[in-house]
C-alpha positions as CSV (number, residue, x, y, z in Angstrom):
1,M,-11.9,7.8,-17.5
2,H,-14.7,9.4,-14.8
3,L,-14.0,8.6,-12.0
4,A,-16.2,11.0,-10.6
5,R,-19.2,9.0,-10.9
6,F,-17.8,6.5,-8.4
7,P,-18.9,7.3,-4.3
8,R,-15.9,9.4,-2.7
9,T,-15.0,10.7,1.5
10,R,-12.6,12.7,1.0
11,L,-9.7,11.7,3.3
12,A,-6.3,12.4,1.8
13,H,-4.3,15.0,1.0
14,L,-3.8,15.2,-2.6
15,P,-1.9,15.5,-4.5
16,T,1.1,14.6,-2.8
17,P,4.3,15.6,-3.9
18,L,6.6,14.3,-6.3
19,E,10.2,15.1,-4.9
20,P,13.7,14.3,-6.9
21,M,16.0,12.5,-4.5
22,P,19.7,14.0,-5.8
23,R,21.6,12.7,-3.2
24,L,20.4,8.9,-3.8
25,S,21.1,9.6,-7.0
26,E,24.4,9.8,-6.5
27,A,25.0,7.7,-4.1
28,L,24.0,4.7,-6.2
29,G,25.4,6.4,-10.0
30,G,22.5,4.8,-11.6
31,P,19.1,6.5,-12.5
32,N,17.5,9.7,-11.9
33,L,15.5,8.6,-8.7
34,Y,12.1,10.8,-7.4
35,V,10.0,9.6,-4.9
36,K,5.7,10.0,-4.9
37,R,5.4,10.6,-1.2
38,D,2.0,8.8,-0.5
39,D,3.4,8.7,3.1
40,C,1.4,12.2,3.0
41,T,-1.5,11.7,2.3
42,G,-2.4,12.9,5.7
43,L,-4.6,10.2,7.9
44,A,-3.1,9.0,10.2
45,S,0.4,10.0,9.8
46,G,-0.6,9.0,6.3
47,G,0.0,6.0,3.2
48,N,-0.9,4.4,0.3
49,K,-4.0,2.8,1.8
50,T,-5.5,6.3,2.4
51,R,-6.5,6.6,-1.4
52,K,-8.1,3.5,-1.1
53,L,-10.1,4.0,1.5
54,E,-11.3,7.0,0.0
55,F,-13.5,4.7,-2.3
56,L,-13.8,2.0,0.3
57,I,-15.7,3.9,3.1
58,A,-17.9,5.6,0.4
59,D,-19.2,2.6,-0.5
60,A,-20.1,1.3,2.6
61,L,-21.7,4.6,3.7
62,Q,-23.5,4.5,0.7
63,Q,-24.3,0.5,1.8
64,G,-25.3,2.0,5.1
65,A,-22.7,0.5,6.8
66,D,-22.5,1.6,10.6
67,T,-19.0,-1.2,11.3
68,V,-15.9,-1.9,9.3
69,I,-14.4,-5.0,9.2
70,T,-10.7,-5.5,8.1
71,Q,-7.8,-7.6,8.3
72,G,-3.6,-7.5,8.6
73,A,-0.8,-8.2,10.1
74,V,-0.2,-6.9,14.1
75,Q,1.7,-3.6,12.8
76,S,-0.7,-3.3,9.5
77,N,-0.4,0.2,8.1
78,H,-3.5,-0.4,6.4
79,A,-5.4,-1.6,9.8
80,R,-4.2,2.0,11.3
81,Q,-5.6,4.1,8.0
82,T,-8.7,2.1,8.4
83,A,-9.4,2.6,12.4
84,A,-8.7,6.2,11.5
85,A,-11.0,6.6,8.1
86,A,-13.8,5.0,9.7
87,A,-13.7,7.2,13.0
88,R,-13.8,10.5,11.0
89,V,-17.2,9.5,9.2
90,G,-18.8,7.8,12.8
91,L,-18.8,3.8,11.9
92,A,-17.0,1.8,14.5
93,C,-14.5,-0.6,13.3
94,E,-13.1,-4.0,14.4
95,L,-9.5,-5.1,13.3
96,H,-8.5,-8.8,13.1
97,F,-4.6,-9.3,13.2
98,E,-2.6,-12.3,12.1
99,N,0.0,-13.0,14.7
100,R,3.1,-13.7,11.5
101,I,6.0,-12.6,13.5
102,I,7.5,-15.9,16.2
103,D,8.2,-14.6,19.3
104,P,7.0,-11.1,18.9
105,D,8.4,-8.7,21.5
106,E,6.3,-5.9,23.4
107,D,6.7,-3.2,20.9
108,Y,5.4,-4.7,17.9
109,L,2.3,-6.0,20.0
110,N,1.7,-3.2,21.2
111,S,4.0,0.3,19.7
112,G,3.7,1.5,16.8
113,N,0.6,1.2,14.9
114,V,-0.8,-0.9,17.5
115,F,-0.8,2.0,19.9
116,L,-2.8,4.3,17.1
117,D,-5.5,1.2,16.5
118,R,-6.2,1.9,20.2
119,M,-6.4,5.5,20.3
120,F,-8.8,5.4,17.2
121,D,-11.1,3.1,19.7
122,A,-10.9,0.3,17.1
123,N,-11.4,-3.1,18.7
124,I,-8.3,-5.5,17.8
125,Q,-8.4,-9.5,18.1
126,H,-5.7,-11.1,17.1
127,H,-6.0,-14.8,15.8
128,P,-2.5,-17.2,14.8
129,R,-0.6,-17.7,11.3
130,G,-2.4,-18.9,8.7
131,A,-5.8,-18.7,10.1
132,D,-8.1,-17.9,7.1
133,M,-8.4,-14.3,7.8
134,N,-11.2,-13.9,5.2
135,A,-13.6,-16.7,6.6
136,I,-13.0,-14.9,10.0
137,M,-14.3,-11.5,9.1
138,E,-17.4,-13.1,7.7
139,A,-18.4,-15.0,10.4
140,Q,-17.8,-12.1,12.3
141,A,-19.6,-10.0,9.9
142,E,-22.7,-12.6,10.0
143,E,-22.3,-12.5,14.2
144,L,-23.2,-8.2,13.5
145,R,-26.4,-8.9,10.7
146,S,-27.8,-11.0,13.3
147,A,-27.7,-8.4,15.7
148,G,-29.3,-6.1,13.6
149,R,-25.9,-4.1,12.7
150,K,-25.1,-3.7,9.1
151,P,-20.8,-4.5,8.5
152,Y,-19.1,-3.5,5.9
153,V,-15.9,-6.3,5.4
154,I,-13.3,-4.4,3.9
155,P,-9.9,-6.9,2.2
156,G,-6.9,-6.6,3.8
157,G,-5.0,-3.9,2.5
158,G,-8.3,-2.9,0.7
159,S,-7.5,-4.3,-2.3
160,N,-10.4,-5.2,-4.2
161,P,-11.8,-3.3,-7.5
162,V,-13.4,-1.0,-5.5
163,G,-10.1,-0.1,-3.2
164,A,-7.7,0.0,-6.7
165,L,-9.8,2.9,-7.8
166,G,-7.3,4.9,-5.5
167,Y,-4.5,4.0,-7.5
168,V,-6.1,4.3,-10.8
169,N,-6.8,8.1,-9.3
170,C,-3.1,8.2,-7.9
171,A,-1.8,7.1,-11.7
172,I,-3.3,10.2,-13.1
173,E,-1.9,12.6,-10.6
174,L,1.0,11.2,-11.2
175,L,1.0,11.8,-14.9
176,T,-0.6,15.6,-14.6
177,Q,2.4,16.3,-12.2
178,A,5.0,14.8,-14.3
179,N,3.2,16.5,-17.9
180,D,3.5,19.7,-15.2
181,M,7.2,19.4,-14.5
182,G,8.1,18.4,-18.4
183,L,9.4,15.5,-16.7
184,K,9.1,12.1,-18.4
185,I,8.9,8.8,-16.3
186,D,10.6,5.8,-17.2
187,R,9.2,3.5,-14.4
188,V,7.2,3.6,-11.5
189,V,8.5,1.3,-8.6
190,H,7.2,0.0,-5.6
191,A,6.2,-2.8,-2.7
192,T,3.7,-4.7,-3.8
193,G,2.2,-7.4,-1.3
194,S,-2.2,-7.2,-1.7
195,A,-2.3,-6.1,-4.6
196,G,-4.2,-3.0,-4.8
197,T,-1.6,-0.2,-4.8
198,Q,-0.2,-2.1,-8.4
199,A,-3.3,-3.2,-10.0
200,G,-4.7,0.4,-9.4
201,L,-1.3,2.2,-10.9
202,V,-1.4,-0.9,-14.1
203,A,-5.3,-0.5,-14.7
204,G,-4.6,3.6,-14.8
205,L,-1.7,4.0,-16.3
206,C,-2.6,1.4,-19.4
207,A,-5.6,2.7,-19.3
208,T,-4.1,6.8,-20.3
209,N,-2.0,4.6,-22.8
210,A,0.8,6.1,-20.8
211,N,3.4,3.6,-22.0
212,I,4.6,3.9,-18.6
213,P,5.6,0.4,-17.2
214,V,5.5,-0.6,-13.2
215,L,7.5,-2.7,-11.2
216,G,6.4,-4.4,-8.5
217,I,8.8,-5.6,-5.5
218,G,7.0,-8.3,-3.7
219,V,7.2,-8.2,0.5
220,N,5.2,-11.6,1.3
221,A,4.2,-13.9,-2.2
222,P,7.0,-15.6,-4.3
223,E,6.2,-14.5,-8.1
224,D,3.8,-17.0,-9.5
225,V,1.4,-15.6,-6.6
226,Q,2.0,-12.1,-7.0
227,V,1.6,-11.7,-10.5
228,P,-1.5,-13.4,-11.4
229,R,-3.2,-11.9,-8.2
230,V,-2.1,-8.0,-9.4
231,Y,-3.2,-9.2,-13.3
232,D,-6.9,-10.4,-11.4
233,L,-7.0,-7.2,-9.9
234,A,-5.7,-5.1,-12.7
235,C,-8.3,-6.4,-15.2
236,A,-11.2,-6.1,-12.7
237,T,-10.1,-2.5,-11.9
238,A,-10.3,-1.7,-15.7
239,E,-13.1,-3.0,-16.0
240,L,-14.7,-1.2,-13.9
241,I,-13.9,1.5,-14.6
242,G,-14.5,1.4,-18.6
243,A,-12.0,0.5,-20.3
244,P,-11.9,-3.3,-20.5
245,G,-8.7,-5.4,-22.2
246,C,-6.5,-2.6,-21.8
247,V,-3.9,-4.8,-19.5
248,R,-2.3,-7.4,-20.4
249,E,0.1,-9.7,-18.6
250,Q,3.6,-8.4,-20.1
251,D,2.2,-4.8,-18.0
252,V,2.7,-7.2,-14.6
253,V,5.7,-7.1,-13.6
254,A,6.7,-8.2,-10.0
255,N,10.1,-9.0,-8.5
256,C,9.3,-11.1,-5.6
257,N,13.5,-12.1,-5.3
258,Y,13.8,-9.8,-1.3
259,I,11.1,-10.9,0.4
260,G,13.3,-12.7,2.5
261,D,11.8,-14.8,5.6
262,G,8.8,-13.9,5.5
263,Y,6.2,-10.8,5.5
264,G,6.9,-8.7,7.8
265,I,10.8,-10.0,9.2
266,P,13.2,-7.4,8.5
267,T,16.3,-8.0,6.0
268,E,19.9,-6.9,6.0
269,G,19.0,-5.0,2.9
270,M,15.8,-3.6,4.1
271,K,17.6,-2.6,6.8
272,E,20.9,-0.3,4.7
273,A,17.7,1.0,2.9
274,L,15.5,2.6,5.2
275,L,19.3,4.3,6.9
276,M,20.1,5.2,3.4
277,L,16.8,7.2,2.9
278,A,16.9,8.7,6.4
279,R,20.6,10.3,5.9
280,L,20.2,11.1,2.3
281,E,17.1,12.2,1.9
282,G,15.4,12.3,5.7
283,L,13.0,10.3,4.7
284,L,11.1,7.8,6.7
285,F,10.2,4.8,4.8
286,D,8.2,1.5,6.9
287,P,10.4,-1.5,7.5
288,V,7.3,-4.1,5.9
289,Y,6.6,-2.7,2.3
290,S,8.5,0.3,1.6
291,G,12.2,-0.7,3.1
292,K,11.6,-3.6,1.0
293,G,10.6,-2.3,-2.2
294,L,13.5,0.4,-1.7
295,A,15.9,-2.9,-0.6
296,G,14.9,-4.4,-4.2
297,M,15.0,-1.2,-6.1
298,I,18.4,-0.3,-4.9
299,D,19.5,-4.2,-5.0
300,M,18.7,-3.8,-8.9
301,I,20.7,-0.5,-9.4
302,R,23.8,-2.0,-8.0
303,Q,23.6,-4.8,-10.5
304,G,23.3,-1.9,-13.6
305,E,19.5,-1.9,-14.0
306,F,17.5,1.5,-14.9
307,Q,21.1,3.4,-16.2
308,G,20.0,6.7,-17.8
309,E,16.7,6.2,-16.6
310,N,13.9,9.0,-14.5
311,V,12.4,6.4,-12.0
312,V,9.9,7.5,-9.5
313,F,9.3,5.3,-6.4
314,L,6.0,5.3,-5.0
315,H,6.5,5.9,-1.2
316,T,3.2,4.3,0.5
317,G,4.0,5.2,3.8
318,G,3.7,3.6,7.4
319,S,7.1,4.9,9.0
320,A,4.8,4.6,12.7
321,A,5.1,0.5,12.0
322,L,9.6,1.5,12.8
323,F,8.4,1.9,17.1
324,G,7.8,-2.0,16.4
325,Y,11.1,-3.0,15.5
326,L,13.3,-0.1,17.8
327,D,15.3,-3.4,18.2
328,E,15.9,-4.5,14.8
329,L,17.0,-1.2,13.0
330,L,19.7,0.8,15.2
Protein backbone atom coordinates (compact mmCIF):
# COMPACT_ATOMS: atom_id res chain seq x y z
CA MET A 1 0.00 0.00 0.00
CA HIS A 2 1.29 3.39 -0.99
CA LEU A 3 -0.90 5.88 0.87
CA ALA A 4 1.25 8.82 -0.24
CA ARG A 5 -0.73 8.87 -3.49
CA PHE A 6 -3.73 10.21 -1.56
CA PRO A 7 -3.88 13.90 -0.61
CA ARG A 8 -3.22 14.42 3.08
CA THR A 9 -3.10 17.41 5.42
CA ARG A 10 -0.80 16.76 8.38
CA LEU A 11 -2.80 17.36 11.54
CA ALA A 12 -1.81 14.56 13.92
CA HIS A 13 1.15 13.85 16.15
CA LEU A 14 2.20 10.47 14.81
CA PRO A 15 3.07 7.79 15.61
CA THR A 16 0.98 7.63 18.75
CA PRO A 17 2.46 5.61 21.63
CA LEU A 18 1.90 1.89 22.07
CA GLU A 19 2.18 1.23 25.80
CA PRO A 20 1.70 -1.70 28.20
CA MET A 21 -0.97 -1.54 30.90
CA PRO A 22 0.66 -3.73 33.58
CA ARG A 23 -1.52 -2.76 36.53
CA LEU A 24 -4.76 -3.35 34.63
CA SER A 25 -3.38 -6.66 33.33
CA GLU A 26 -2.54 -7.73 36.88
CA ALA A 27 -5.91 -6.64 38.26
CA LEU A 28 -7.83 -8.63 35.64
CA GLY A 29 -5.52 -11.64 35.71
CA GLY A 30 -6.01 -12.51 32.05
CA PRO A 31 -4.28 -11.25 28.92
CA ASN A 32 -1.31 -8.91 28.60
CA LEU A 33 -2.97 -5.59 27.87
CA TYR A 34 -1.54 -2.74 25.81
CA VAL A 35 -3.02 0.59 24.77
CA LYS A 36 -2.60 2.34 21.43
CA ARG A 37 -2.75 5.99 22.47
CA ASP A 38 -4.80 7.66 19.77
CA ASP A 39 -5.89 10.07 22.48
CA CYS A 40 -2.44 11.56 21.79
CA THR A 41 -3.01 12.60 18.18
CA GLY A 42 -2.64 16.18 19.36
CA LEU A 43 -5.36 18.15 17.60
CA ALA A 44 -7.78 19.80 20.06
CA SER A 45 -6.90 17.34 22.87
CA GLY A 46 -6.59 14.40 20.45
CA GLY A 47 -8.70 11.47 19.35
CA ASN A 48 -9.14 8.98 16.55
CA LYS A 49 -10.99 11.32 14.19
CA THR A 50 -7.82 13.35 13.58
CA ARG A 51 -6.37 10.50 11.53
CA LYS A 52 -9.46 10.48 9.33
CA LEU A 53 -9.51 14.25 9.03
CA GLU A 54 -5.99 14.31 7.63
CA PHE A 55 -7.39 12.73 4.47
CA LEU A 56 -10.84 14.32 4.54
CA ILE A 57 -9.60 17.88 4.99
CA ALA A 58 -7.03 17.36 2.24
CA ASP A 59 -9.79 16.15 -0.06
CA ALA A 60 -11.90 19.20 0.84
CA LEU A 61 -9.05 21.57 0.09
CA GLN A 62 -8.27 19.80 -3.18
CA GLN A 63 -11.89 20.33 -4.22
CA GLY A 64 -11.66 24.03 -3.40
CA ALA A 65 -14.01 23.94 -0.41
CA ASP A 66 -14.44 26.97 1.83
CA THR A 67 -16.72 25.28 4.40
CA VAL A 68 -16.97 21.85 5.99
CA ILE A 69 -20.27 20.47 7.27
CA THR A 70 -20.57 17.50 9.61
CA GLN A 71 -22.87 15.99 12.23
CA GLY A 72 -22.91 14.01 15.44
CA ALA A 73 -24.31 13.85 18.96
CA VAL A 74 -24.08 16.96 21.15
CA GLN A 75 -20.86 15.79 22.85
CA SER A 76 -19.33 14.57 19.60
CA ASN A 77 -15.58 14.07 19.64
CA HIS A 78 -15.66 14.03 15.85
CA ALA A 79 -17.33 17.45 15.73
CA ARG A 80 -14.72 18.92 18.07
CA GLN A 81 -11.81 17.63 16.00
CA THR A 82 -13.48 18.71 12.75
CA ALA A 83 -13.97 22.23 14.10
CA ALA A 84 -10.31 22.37 15.14
CA ALA A 85 -9.09 21.01 11.79
CA ALA A 86 -11.21 23.55 9.92
CA ALA A 87 -9.79 26.38 12.02
CA ARG A 88 -6.29 25.06 11.40
CA VAL A 89 -6.61 25.34 7.62
CA GLY A 90 -8.93 28.36 7.42
CA LEU A 91 -12.25 26.71 6.54
CA ALA A 92 -15.62 27.65 8.01
CA CYS A 93 -17.25 24.85 10.01
CA GLU A 94 -20.94 23.98 10.33
CA LEU A 95 -21.88 21.45 13.03
CA HIS A 96 -25.27 19.73 13.26
CA PHE A 97 -26.07 18.06 16.58
CA GLU A 98 -28.72 15.39 17.07
CA ASN A 99 -30.09 15.63 20.61
CA ARG A 100 -29.97 11.92 21.45
CA ILE A 101 -30.16 12.30 25.23
CA ILE A 102 -33.54 12.79 26.92
CA ASP A 103 -33.60 15.80 29.28
CA PRO A 104 -29.89 16.68 29.03
CA ASP A 105 -28.47 18.95 31.72
CA GLU A 106 -26.47 22.14 31.20
CA ASP A 107 -23.10 20.35 31.51
CA TYR A 108 -23.99 18.07 28.61
CA LEU A 109 -25.32 20.89 26.43
CA ASN A 110 -22.60 23.47 27.05
CA SER A 111 -19.49 21.95 28.61
CA GLY A 112 -16.86 19.52 27.34
CA ASN A 113 -16.71 19.22 23.58
CA VAL A 114 -19.40 21.86 23.00
CA PHE A 115 -17.35 24.48 24.83
CA LEU A 116 -14.36 23.62 22.62
CA ASP A 117 -16.49 23.71 19.46
CA ARG A 118 -17.38 27.30 20.30
CA MET A 119 -13.76 28.15 20.97
CA PHE A 120 -12.98 27.01 17.41
CA ASP A 121 -15.76 29.31 16.14
CA ALA A 122 -17.91 26.54 14.69
CA ASN A 123 -21.54 27.33 13.92
CA ILE A 124 -23.79 24.91 15.84
CA GLN A 125 -27.36 23.84 15.08
CA HIS A 126 -29.41 21.41 17.19
CA HIS A 127 -31.92 18.89 15.86
CA PRO A 128 -34.34 16.48 17.54
CA ARG A 129 -33.56 12.84 18.14
CA GLY A 130 -34.20 10.74 15.06
CA ALA A 131 -33.76 13.57 12.58
CA ASP A 132 -32.38 12.67 9.14
CA MET A 133 -28.96 14.20 9.72
CA ASN A 134 -27.59 13.37 6.29
CA ALA A 135 -30.53 15.10 4.61
CA ILE A 136 -30.08 18.11 6.90
CA MET A 137 -26.41 18.42 5.97
CA GLU A 138 -27.13 18.11 2.25
CA ALA A 139 -29.87 20.72 2.47
CA GLN A 140 -27.46 23.17 4.07
CA ALA A 141 -24.80 22.33 1.49
CA GLU A 142 -27.26 23.15 -1.29
CA GLU A 143 -28.12 26.46 0.36
CA LEU A 144 -24.44 27.35 0.55
CA ARG A 145 -23.87 26.37 -3.08
CA SER A 146 -26.76 28.60 -4.11
CA ALA A 147 -25.06 31.44 -2.26
CA GLY A 148 -21.82 30.89 -4.16
CA ARG A 149 -20.03 28.97 -1.39
CA LYS A 150 -18.18 25.67 -1.77
CA PRO A 151 -19.19 23.27 1.02
CA TYR A 152 -17.69 19.86 1.68
CA VAL A 153 -19.86 17.38 3.61
CA ILE A 154 -18.09 15.03 6.04
CA PRO A 155 -20.24 12.09 7.21
CA GLY A 156 -20.74 11.45 10.90
CA GLY A 157 -17.53 10.14 12.42
CA GLY A 158 -15.66 10.90 9.20
CA SER A 159 -16.60 7.38 8.18
CA ASN A 160 -16.31 6.92 4.45
CA PRO A 161 -13.49 5.32 2.41
CA VAL A 162 -11.46 8.54 2.36
CA GLY A 163 -11.70 8.95 6.12
CA ALA A 164 -11.00 5.25 6.72
CA LEU A 165 -7.59 5.75 5.08
CA GLY A 166 -6.54 7.20 8.43
CA TYR A 167 -6.96 3.80 10.04
CA VAL A 168 -5.36 1.94 7.18
CA ASN A 169 -2.39 4.13 8.04
CA CYS A 170 -2.83 3.31 11.74
CA ALA A 171 -2.72 -0.41 10.95
CA ILE A 172 0.62 0.05 9.19
CA GLU A 173 1.89 2.17 12.08
CA LEU A 174 0.79 -0.40 14.67
CA LEU A 175 2.52 -3.24 12.82
CA THR A 176 5.75 -1.24 12.61
CA GLN A 177 5.66 -0.51 16.35
CA ALA A 178 4.90 -4.12 17.24
CA ASN A 179 7.73 -5.35 15.02
CA ASP A 180 10.16 -2.90 16.61
CA MET A 181 9.05 -3.96 20.12
CA GLY A 182 9.12 -7.67 19.32
CA LEU A 183 5.44 -7.79 20.29
CA LYS A 184 3.19 -10.46 18.78
CA ILE A 185 -0.27 -8.90 18.79
CA ASP A 186 -3.00 -11.50 19.15
CA ARG A 187 -5.97 -9.14 18.97
CA VAL A 188 -6.94 -5.50 18.61
CA VAL A 189 -10.02 -4.30 20.54
CA HIS A 190 -11.74 -0.93 20.23
CA ALA A 191 -15.08 0.84 20.38
CA THR A 192 -16.96 0.78 17.09
CA GLY A 193 -19.68 3.24 16.12
CA SER A 194 -19.78 5.01 12.77
CA ALA A 195 -17.59 2.16 11.40
CA GLY A 196 -14.66 4.07 9.88
CA THR A 197 -12.07 3.17 12.51
CA GLN A 198 -12.82 -0.54 12.42
CA ALA A 199 -13.19 -0.61 8.65
CA GLY A 200 -9.84 1.08 8.14
CA LEU A 201 -8.07 -1.19 10.61
CA VAL A 202 -9.57 -4.32 9.09
CA ALA A 203 -8.74 -3.23 5.54
CA GLY A 204 -5.19 -2.28 6.50
CA LEU A 205 -4.48 -5.45 8.46
CA CYS A 206 -6.02 -7.70 5.81
CA ALA A 207 -4.18 -5.98 2.96
CA THR A 208 -0.87 -6.49 4.79
CA ASN A 209 -1.66 -10.14 5.66
CA ALA A 210 -1.03 -9.32 9.32
CA ASN A 211 -3.34 -12.07 10.58
CA ILE A 212 -4.40 -9.96 13.57
CA PRO A 213 -8.13 -10.16 14.37
CA VAL A 214 -10.00 -6.96 15.24
CA LEU A 215 -12.87 -6.93 17.72
CA GLY A 216 -15.18 -3.93 17.75
CA ILE A 217 -17.25 -3.29 20.87
CA GLY A 218 -20.42 -1.62 19.65
CA VAL A 219 -21.63 1.67 21.12
CA ASN A 220 -24.77 2.50 19.16
CA ALA A 221 -26.16 -0.22 16.87
CA PRO A 222 -27.08 -3.91 17.20
CA GLU A 223 -24.75 -6.50 15.73
CA ASP A 224 -26.93 -7.25 12.71
CA VAL A 225 -26.63 -3.58 11.73
CA GLN A 226 -23.06 -2.87 12.80
CA VAL A 227 -21.31 -5.83 11.19
CA PRO A 228 -22.64 -5.23 7.64
CA ARG A 229 -21.95 -1.50 8.04
CA VAL A 230 -18.31 -2.16 8.91
CA TYR A 231 -17.91 -4.89 6.29
CA ASP A 232 -19.25 -2.76 3.45
CA LEU A 233 -16.99 0.16 4.37
CA ALA A 234 -13.96 -2.10 4.86
CA CYS A 235 -14.50 -3.57 1.38
CA ALA A 236 -14.86 -0.11 -0.16
CA THR A 237 -11.71 1.04 1.63
CA ALA A 238 -9.78 -2.01 0.48
CA GLU A 239 -10.79 -1.26 -3.09
CA LEU A 240 -9.69 2.36 -2.70
CA ILE A 241 -6.20 1.31 -1.57
CA GLY A 242 -5.84 -1.18 -4.40
CA ALA A 243 -6.51 -4.38 -2.47
CA PRO A 244 -10.01 -5.41 -3.54
CA GLY A 245 -11.27 -8.69 -2.13
CA CYS A 246 -8.81 -8.89 0.74
CA VAL A 247 -11.52 -8.44 3.40
CA ARG A 248 -13.67 -11.49 4.13
CA GLU A 249 -16.95 -11.48 6.06
CA GLN A 250 -15.31 -13.37 8.95
CA ASP A 251 -12.76 -10.57 9.34
CA VAL A 252 -15.44 -8.23 10.69
CA VAL A 253 -16.46 -9.02 14.27
CA ALA A 254 -18.48 -6.81 16.60
CA ASN A 255 -19.84 -7.46 20.08
CA CYS A 256 -22.79 -5.13 20.65
CA ASN A 257 -23.87 -6.38 24.08
CA TYR A 258 -22.56 -3.38 26.02
CA ILE A 259 -24.55 -0.49 24.53
CA GLY A 260 -26.96 -0.35 27.46
CA ASP A 261 -29.97 1.93 27.01
CA GLY A 262 -28.51 3.64 23.96
CA TYR A 263 -25.80 5.79 22.45
CA GLY A 264 -24.23 8.21 24.91
CA ILE A 265 -26.28 6.90 27.84
CA PRO A 266 -23.97 5.81 30.71
CA THR A 267 -23.83 2.23 31.94
CA GLU A 268 -22.51 0.90 35.24
CA GLY A 269 -19.87 -1.09 33.36
CA MET A 270 -18.67 2.04 31.59
CA LYS A 271 -18.40 3.95 34.87
CA GLU A 272 -16.42 1.14 36.48
CA ALA A 273 -14.12 0.89 33.45
CA LEU A 274 -13.34 4.62 33.41
CA LEU A 275 -12.49 4.64 37.11
CA MET A 276 -10.37 1.47 36.81
CA LEU A 277 -8.26 2.95 34.03
CA ALA A 278 -7.92 6.28 35.82
CA ARG A 279 -6.91 4.72 39.14
CA LEU A 280 -4.79 1.83 37.86
CA GLU A 281 -3.09 3.39 34.82
CA GLY A 282 -3.62 7.15 35.15
CA LEU A 283 -5.47 7.17 31.82
CA LEU A 284 -8.58 9.15 30.92
CA PHE A 285 -11.10 7.59 28.56
CA ASP A 286 -14.38 8.97 27.28
CA PRO A 287 -17.86 7.97 28.50
CA VAL A 288 -19.42 7.30 25.08
CA TYR A 289 -16.98 5.35 22.90
CA SER A 290 -13.86 4.10 24.63
CA GLY A 291 -15.60 3.76 28.00
CA LYS A 292 -18.13 1.28 26.68
CA GLY A 293 -15.44 -0.44 24.63
CA LEU A 294 -13.38 -0.92 27.77
CA ALA A 295 -16.41 -2.13 29.71
CA GLY A 296 -16.98 -4.80 27.08
CA MET A 297 -13.35 -5.91 27.01
CA ILE A 298 -13.13 -6.05 30.82
CA ASP A 299 -16.31 -8.10 31.09
CA MET A 300 -15.15 -10.50 28.39
CA ILE A 301 -11.81 -10.98 30.20
CA ARG A 302 -13.70 -11.76 33.41
CA GLN A 303 -15.62 -14.38 31.45
CA GLY A 304 -12.35 -16.03 30.40
CA GLU A 305 -11.82 -14.50 26.96
CA PHE A 306 -8.35 -13.60 25.60
CA GLN A 307 -6.48 -15.76 28.16
CA GLY A 308 -2.72 -15.53 27.60
CA GLU A 309 -3.10 -13.20 24.60
CA ASN A 310 -1.36 -9.92 23.88
CA VAL A 311 -4.32 -7.58 23.44
CA VAL A 312 -4.07 -4.00 22.19
CA PHE A 313 -6.92 -1.69 23.11
CA LEU A 314 -7.16 1.25 20.73
CA HIS A 315 -7.82 4.41 22.76
CA THR A 316 -9.98 6.59 20.52
CA GLY A 317 -9.67 9.65 22.79
CA GLY A 318 -12.47 11.95 23.84
CA SER A 319 -11.71 12.79 27.47
CA ALA A 320 -13.16 16.29 26.89
CA ALA A 321 -16.61 14.64 26.93
CA LEU A 322 -16.11 13.69 30.59
CA PHE A 323 -17.01 17.25 31.52
CA GLY A 324 -20.42 16.77 29.92
CA TYR A 325 -21.13 13.88 32.31
CA LEU A 326 -20.01 15.32 35.65
CA ASP A 327 -22.99 14.11 37.69
CA GLU A 328 -22.94 10.64 36.11
CA LEU A 329 -19.42 9.54 36.90
CA LEU A 330 -18.51 10.40 40.49
